[in-house]
C-alpha positions, 0 to 999 in steps of 0.5 A: 926790524927786531922789536922786543915784544911787550905783554901787559896784563890789565887787571881792571877792577879785579883782585884784592891786594892779597889776591894780586900778591898771590898772582904776581908771586906765581908769575914771577916764579913761572916767568923768571926764565923769560928774557925775550919778552917785556912783561908788566901787570896793571893792578888796581891802584890800592895794590900798586905799592905792595905788588911793586914791592913783591916784584922787586928784583924781577923783570916784571914791570908795574903799570897804573891803569890810568893817570891824571894830567895834573900833578896836584890840586883840587882833583878828588879821586885823581892819581898823579903820574908822580904818585904812580911812580912813587908807588913803584909803577914804571908805566901807565895805561892811557886812553883805554876805551873804557875810560873814553866811553864811561868817563868821557875822556876826549882825545885832547885829554888823553894827549894831556895824560900822555904828556904828564906820564912822560914828564913823570918818567913813566912809559905811557901805553896809549890805547886806540881803537874803533867801535863796532859801528865805526868799523861797519861804517868803514871809519876805522882808520879815520877814527884811529888817526884822530885818536893818534893826533890827539894822543900824540899832540905833545910827543916830539920825535925824540919822545916817541920811543918812550911810549907804547901804543896799543890797538884795541878794537872796542868791539873785541874788548871783553866780548869774546870776539877777537880781530882775526890776525889779518884784521889786526895786522892791517890796522897795526900796519896802518898805524905804523905807516901813519907814524912813519909819515910823521916821525920817519924811521923812528916809527919802525922801532915803536912797539904796538900791542894788540888788545881785545880778547887775547887768550892762550888759544889765539895769542901765538897766531896774533903775535906772528904778525909783522907789526904786532909787538905784544899784547895788552891782556884783559880777562886772561891776565887774571889767571896765572896759567893763561897769562904765562901761556900768552907770554910764552906764546909771544916769545915763541912767535917773535923769536925767529931764526936769525932775529 
């Protein structure tokens, strides 16, 4: 089934406002002709509004790197989904492994964030993935199923297509290691099978990204896999040339004769 691929750059804790504006100016100039791939960037929170303003009139979407599960209250340092939307974001990354590892986010908490993002009209990008120890122990599928159960707890069938999933093996994030195309496809296929058992044929329309040291040299081969529908890009999204190359490789890989 044809699914429009989606490539999003997660800048993490990089780029000043000025640096971010310079980067997206390059992106909008170099990617203006790309229509077959959905594109997004996730800058630091303080840069969201000016970057969204710079991207007005383009097809490039803006994402928050996280969001809170409550709309208001005594939550020092938190950012509500509606505030992200107010700043110009249309997406929010939720449940990234760095949030789980360093900030203690549980599957239940991630599920609450998914629900809050959906309620605010944002597209959640729900991240799942196993650690190296879990993979070595043969627990990859079990861990990801647990993350899906928690993250999608409040998502009914009608809402499934309002989000994007991202499979990011923790052992491949920022390490230079990348899951082989076959390893990535195996997990993507399992995720889609798990979803199909719960949501029916809707699962075949859901987009599942791959993330984990995606770079120009491996993007096209990864994107050729049947169940990989784009990429959540970390370090390679910080350089315009690299990110543009990944987007164009995705287009080349996913646009097939007769599709």
